C-alpha atoms as an extended CHARMM CRD file, in Angstrom:
* protein
*
       144  EXT
         1         1  MET       CA            106.2120000000       78.8250000000       39.3300000000  PROA      1               0.0000000000
         2         2  ALA       CA            109.3000000000       79.5190000000       41.3600000000  PROA      2               0.0000000000
         3         3  ALA       CA            111.8010000000       81.6260000000       39.4980000000  PROA      3               0.0000000000
         4         4  SER       CA            115.4590000000       81.5990000000       40.3290000000  PROA      4               0.0000000000
         5         5  ILE       CA            117.3430000000       84.8770000000       40.1980000000  PROA      5               0.0000000000
         6         6  VAL       CA            120.8110000000       84.7720000000       38.7180000000  PROA      6               0.0000000000
         7         7  ARG       CA            122.8010000000       87.9740000000       38.7270000000  PROA      7               0.0000000000
         8         8  TRP       CA            125.3840000000       88.5480000000       36.0750000000  PROA      8               0.0000000000
         9         9  LYS       CA            128.2080000000       90.6760000000       37.1620000000  PROA      9               0.0000000000
        10        10  GLY       CA            129.8790000000       92.4100000000       34.2900000000  PROA      10              0.0000000000
        11        11  GLY       CA            132.8270000000       90.0440000000       34.2490000000  PROA      11              0.0000000000
        12        12  GLY       CA            132.6630000000       86.4960000000       33.0350000000  PROA      12              0.0000000000
        13        13  ASN       CA            131.3230000000       84.7640000000       30.0220000000  PROA      13              0.0000000000
        14        14  PHE       CA            127.8500000000       85.6890000000       28.7990000000  PROA      14              0.0000000000
        15        15  SER       CA            127.3170000000       82.2130000000       27.3730000000  PROA      15              0.0000000000
        16        16  ASN       CA            127.8240000000       80.7130000000       30.8440000000  PROA      16              0.0000000000
        17        17  LEU       CA            125.0490000000       82.9800000000       32.1000000000  PROA      17              0.0000000000
        18        18  VAL       CA            122.7190000000       81.8390000000       29.3220000000  PROA      18              0.0000000000
        19        19  THR       CA            123.4390000000       78.1590000000       29.9210000000  PROA      19              0.0000000000
        20        20  SER       CA            122.9630000000       78.5500000000       33.6730000000  PROA      20              0.0000000000
        21        21  LEU       CA            119.6360000000       80.3410000000       33.0870000000  PROA      21              0.0000000000
        22        22  TRP       CA            118.6020000000       77.6160000000       30.6340000000  PROA      22              0.0000000000
        23        23  ARG       CA            119.5160000000       74.8830000000       33.1200000000  PROA      23              0.0000000000
        24        24  ASN       CA            117.6580000000       76.6290000000       35.9450000000  PROA      24              0.0000000000
        25        25  ARG       CA            114.6150000000       77.1120000000       33.7300000000  PROA      25              0.0000000000
        26        26  LEU       CA            114.6850000000       73.4690000000       32.6310000000  PROA      26              0.0000000000
        27        27  PHE       CA            115.1290000000       72.3540000000       36.2420000000  PROA      27              0.0000000000
        28        28  VAL       CA            112.1430000000       74.4480000000       37.3480000000  PROA      28              0.0000000000
        29        29  LEU       CA            110.0260000000       73.0270000000       34.5330000000  PROA      29              0.0000000000
        30        30  CYS       CA            110.9380000000       69.4790000000       35.5480000000  PROA      30              0.0000000000
        31        31  GLN       CA            109.9770000000       70.1520000000       39.1660000000  PROA      31              0.0000000000
        32        32  GLN       CA            106.4050000000       71.1770000000       38.3950000000  PROA      32              0.0000000000
        33        33  GLU       CA            103.7130000000       68.7830000000       39.5080000000  PROA      33              0.0000000000
        34        34  LEU       CA            101.2620000000       67.5460000000       36.9420000000  PROA      34              0.0000000000
        35        35  HSD       CA             97.6390000000       68.0410000000       37.9300000000  PROA      35              0.0000000000
        36        36  THR       CA             96.1100000000       64.6450000000       37.4440000000  PROA      36              0.0000000000
        37        37  SER       CA             93.1760000000       63.0620000000       39.2020000000  PROA      37              0.0000000000
        38        38  GLN       CA             95.5050000000       61.5620000000       41.8120000000  PROA      38              0.0000000000
        39        39  SER       CA             97.4080000000       64.7020000000       42.6970000000  PROA      39              0.0000000000
        40        40  PHE       CA             94.4830000000       67.1270000000       42.4020000000  PROA      40              0.0000000000
        41        41  GLN       CA             92.0370000000       66.1660000000       45.1400000000  PROA      41              0.0000000000
        42        42  ILE       CA             88.6180000000       67.8160000000       45.3440000000  PROA      42              0.0000000000
        43        43  ASP       CA             86.2950000000       67.4740000000       48.3030000000  PROA      43              0.0000000000
        44        44  ARG       CA             83.4480000000       65.3870000000       46.8710000000  PROA      44              0.0000000000
        45        45  ARG       CA             81.4000000000       64.9680000000       50.0570000000  PROA      45              0.0000000000
        46        46  LYS       CA             78.7070000000       67.3650000000       48.9130000000  PROA      46              0.0000000000
        47        47  ASP       CA             78.4910000000       65.6260000000       45.5340000000  PROA      47              0.0000000000
        48        48  LYS       CA             78.1730000000       62.2940000000       47.3260000000  PROA      48              0.0000000000
        49        49  GLU       CA             75.3270000000       63.5860000000       49.5110000000  PROA      49              0.0000000000
        50        50  ILE       CA             73.5100000000       64.9330000000       46.4650000000  PROA      50              0.0000000000
        51        51  SER       CA             73.9410000000       61.7050000000       44.5230000000  PROA      51              0.0000000000
        52        52  GLN       CA             72.7300000000       59.6530000000       47.5040000000  PROA      52              0.0000000000
        53        53  TYR       CA             69.6520000000       61.8700000000       47.7400000000  PROA      53              0.0000000000
        54        54  LEU       CA             68.9580000000       61.4810000000       44.0220000000  PROA      54              0.0000000000
        55        55  ARG       CA             69.4890000000       57.7270000000       44.2320000000  PROA      55              0.0000000000
        56        56  TYR       CA             67.0780000000       57.5160000000       47.1920000000  PROA      56              0.0000000000
        57        57  ARG       CA             64.5160000000       59.6260000000       45.3450000000  PROA      57              0.0000000000
        58        58  ASN       CA             64.7680000000       57.4310000000       42.2400000000  PROA      58              0.0000000000
        59        59  HSD       CA             64.5710000000       54.3120000000       44.4310000000  PROA      59              0.0000000000
        60        60  GLU       CA             61.2750000000       55.5730000000       45.8580000000  PROA      60              0.0000000000
        61        61  LYS       CA             59.9200000000       55.9440000000       42.3390000000  PROA      61              0.0000000000
        62        62  THR       CA             60.7770000000       52.3540000000       41.4940000000  PROA      62              0.0000000000
        63        63  VAL       CA             59.3520000000       50.9760000000       44.7640000000  PROA      63              0.0000000000
        64        64  GLN       CA             55.8170000000       52.0500000000       43.7890000000  PROA      64              0.0000000000
        65        65  HSD       CA             55.5150000000       49.2930000000       41.2000000000  PROA      65              0.0000000000
        66        66  ARG       CA             56.9980000000       46.4260000000       43.1930000000  PROA      66              0.0000000000
        67        67  HSD       CA             53.6960000000       45.2730000000       44.6950000000  PROA      67              0.0000000000
        68        68  HSD       CA             51.6530000000       45.5330000000       41.5400000000  PROA      68              0.0000000000
        69        69  PRO       CA             49.2730000000       42.6310000000       40.7600000000  PROA      69              0.0000000000
        70        70  ILE       CA             51.2840000000       41.8390000000       37.6490000000  PROA      70              0.0000000000
        71        71  HSD       CA             54.2150000000       40.9470000000       39.8950000000  PROA      71              0.0000000000
        72        72  GLU       CA             52.1990000000       39.2130000000       42.6050000000  PROA      72              0.0000000000
        73        73  LEU       CA             49.7490000000       37.0880000000       40.6120000000  PROA      73              0.0000000000
        74        74  PRO       CA             50.6650000000       33.9930000000       38.5800000000  PROA      74              0.0000000000
        75        75  ASP       CA             51.4050000000       34.3010000000       34.8850000000  PROA      75              0.0000000000
        76        76  TYR       CA             48.5870000000       32.0110000000       33.7740000000  PROA      76              0.0000000000
        77        77  SER       CA             45.5990000000       30.0620000000       35.1000000000  PROA      77              0.0000000000
        78        78  TYR       CA             43.9200000000       26.7840000000       34.2500000000  PROA      78              0.0000000000
        79        79  SER       CA             40.4230000000       26.8280000000       32.7840000000  PROA      79              0.0000000000
        80        80  ASP       CA             39.2120000000       24.0880000000       35.1540000000  PROA      80              0.0000000000
        81        81  GLY       CA             40.2160000000       26.1620000000       38.2260000000  PROA      81              0.0000000000
        82        82  ARG       CA             43.1350000000       24.1450000000       39.6020000000  PROA      82              0.0000000000
        83        83  PRO       CA             45.8520000000       26.1340000000       41.3220000000  PROA      83              0.0000000000
        84        84  THR       CA             48.8490000000       27.0920000000       39.2430000000  PROA      84              0.0000000000
        85        85  GLU       CA             52.4250000000       26.3180000000       40.1270000000  PROA      85              0.0000000000
        86        86  VAL       CA             54.2440000000       29.1110000000       41.8860000000  PROA      86              0.0000000000
        87        87  ALA       CA             57.4440000000       30.4090000000       40.3220000000  PROA      87              0.0000000000
        88        88  ILE       CA             60.6300000000       30.4990000000       42.3750000000  PROA      88              0.0000000000
        89        89  CYS       CA             60.6530000000       34.2980000000       42.5750000000  PROA      89              0.0000000000
        90        90  GLN       CA             56.9740000000       34.3380000000       43.5880000000  PROA      90              0.0000000000
        91        91  LYS       CA             57.6340000000       31.7230000000       46.2740000000  PROA      91              0.0000000000
        92        92  SER       CA             60.5490000000       33.7130000000       47.6740000000  PROA      92              0.0000000000
        93        93  ARG       CA             58.4290000000       36.8900000000       47.6080000000  PROA      93              0.0000000000
        94        94  GLN       CA             55.6000000000       35.1110000000       49.4530000000  PROA      94              0.0000000000
        95        95  ASP       CA             58.0330000000       33.7550000000       52.0480000000  PROA      95              0.0000000000
        96        96  ARG       CA             59.5770000000       37.1870000000       52.5420000000  PROA      96              0.0000000000
        97        97  ASN       CA             56.1450000000       38.8040000000       52.9340000000  PROA      97              0.0000000000
        98        98  TYR       CA             55.0920000000       36.0880000000       55.4000000000  PROA      98              0.0000000000
        99        99  GLN       CA             58.2460000000       36.5840000000       57.4940000000  PROA      99              0.0000000000
       100       100  LEU       CA             57.7450000000       40.3540000000       57.4700000000  PROA      100             0.0000000000
       101       101  ALA       CA             54.1120000000       39.9800000000       58.5590000000  PROA      101             0.0000000000
       102       102  LYS       CA             55.1660000000       37.5920000000       61.3280000000  PROA      102             0.0000000000
       103       103  GLN       CA             57.8030000000       40.0430000000       62.5370000000  PROA      103             0.0000000000
       104       104  ILE       CA             55.3130000000       42.9310000000       62.4270000000  PROA      104             0.0000000000
       105       105  VAL       CA             52.8190000000       40.9850000000       64.5550000000  PROA      105             0.0000000000
       106       106  GLN       CA             55.5610000000       40.1460000000       67.0600000000  PROA      106             0.0000000000
       107       107  LEU       CA             56.7980000000       43.7490000000       67.3010000000  PROA      107             0.0000000000
       108       108  VAL       CA             53.2620000000       45.1350000000       67.6460000000  PROA      108             0.0000000000
       109       109  GLY       CA             52.6620000000       42.6770000000       70.4900000000  PROA      109             0.0000000000
       110       110  GLU       CA             55.8620000000       43.8370000000       72.1850000000  PROA      110             0.0000000000
       111       111  MET       CA             54.7830000000       47.4700000000       71.8000000000  PROA      111             0.0000000000
       112       112  LYS       CA             51.3700000000       46.7550000000       73.3440000000  PROA      112             0.0000000000
       113       113  PHE       CA             53.0420000000       44.9000000000       76.2120000000  PROA      113             0.0000000000
       114       114  ALA       CA             55.4160000000       47.8480000000       76.7900000000  PROA      114             0.0000000000
       115       115  GLN       CA             52.4980000000       50.3090000000       76.8100000000  PROA      115             0.0000000000
       116       116  GLU       CA             50.5830000000       48.1710000000       79.3150000000  PROA      116             0.0000000000
       117       117  GLN       CA             53.6910000000       47.8880000000       81.4920000000  PROA      117             0.0000000000
       118       118  LEU       CA             54.1420000000       51.6620000000       81.4300000000  PROA      118             0.0000000000
       119       119  LEU       CA             50.5280000000       52.2340000000       82.4770000000  PROA      119             0.0000000000
       120       120  SER       CA             50.7200000000       49.6070000000       85.2360000000  PROA      120             0.0000000000
       121       121  GLN       CA             53.9960000000       51.0880000000       86.5390000000  PROA      121             0.0000000000
       122       122  ALA       CA             52.4200000000       54.5540000000       86.6660000000  PROA      122             0.0000000000
       123       123  ALA       CA             49.3820000000       53.1370000000       88.5280000000  PROA      123             0.0000000000
       124       124  ASP       CA             51.6490000000       51.2580000000       90.9700000000  PROA      124             0.0000000000
       125       125  LYS       CA             53.6820000000       54.3910000000       91.5880000000  PROA      125             0.0000000000
       126       126  SER       CA             50.5930000000       56.4830000000       92.3440000000  PROA      126             0.0000000000
       127       127  ARG       CA             49.1890000000       53.6940000000       94.5640000000  PROA      127             0.0000000000
       128       128  ASN       CA             52.4650000000       53.4520000000       96.5020000000  PROA      128             0.0000000000
       129       129  GLU       CA             52.5810000000       57.2310000000       96.9070000000  PROA      129             0.0000000000
       130       130  GLN       CA             49.0180000000       57.2650000000       98.2360000000  PROA      130             0.0000000000
       131       131  ALA       CA             49.7980000000       54.3770000000      100.6240000000  PROA      131             0.0000000000
       132       132  ARG       CA             52.8620000000       56.2530000000      101.8950000000  PROA      132             0.0000000000
       133       133  LEU       CA             50.7770000000       59.3690000000      102.5100000000  PROA      133             0.0000000000
       134       134  ASP       CA             48.0680000000       57.3230000000      104.2810000000  PROA      134             0.0000000000
       135       135  SER       CA             50.6110000000       55.6480000000      106.5690000000  PROA      135             0.0000000000
       136       136  ARG       CA             51.8200000000       58.9370000000      108.0850000000  PROA      136             0.0000000000
       137       137  LEU       CA             51.1160000000       59.6770000000      111.7220000000  PROA      137             0.0000000000
       138       138  LYS       CA             47.8250000000       61.4170000000      112.3960000000  PROA      138             0.0000000000
       139       139  GLU       CA             46.7750000000       63.8140000000      115.1220000000  PROA      139             0.0000000000
       140       140  LYS       CA             45.0000000000       62.4610000000      118.1940000000  PROA      140             0.0000000000
       141       141  GLY       CA             41.4770000000       63.3570000000      118.9410000000  PROA      141             0.0000000000
       142       142  THR       CA             38.6970000000       64.6130000000      116.8120000000  PROA      142             0.0000000000
       143       143  PRO       CA             38.7930000000       67.9380000000      115.0650000000  PROA      143             0.0000000000
       144       144  MET       CA             36.2130000000       70.4620000000      116.3130000000  PROA      144             0.0000000000
């Protein structure tokens, strides 16, 4: 807290000194900033990283049970063996799994194609290098 210094020189009224000190003290008290959540900022980045890690860890725990047979299979079955109706959530889950499988097959095919291209480019490069070396001028005559 900032304190103001008021010097009282022997002359003058003592009550004026007291009132001026009181006013200065009251003024200083009114100038102080209240420490609320808006004016008192703390760096919460580390807390955010920790909470994200904990959230991710808890998310992994809940993911284990998502593909359980209780969730995937129908709720009931008919005794005569006819197929049961599929619930909306089961239908959306089946569609999502089908789209994911389709995308996986496509991406695996692209990866295999890229690997084959890499191997063929390496073979072409070595073949071109060998052809360049073979096309160089050779000495005349036969070696003895």
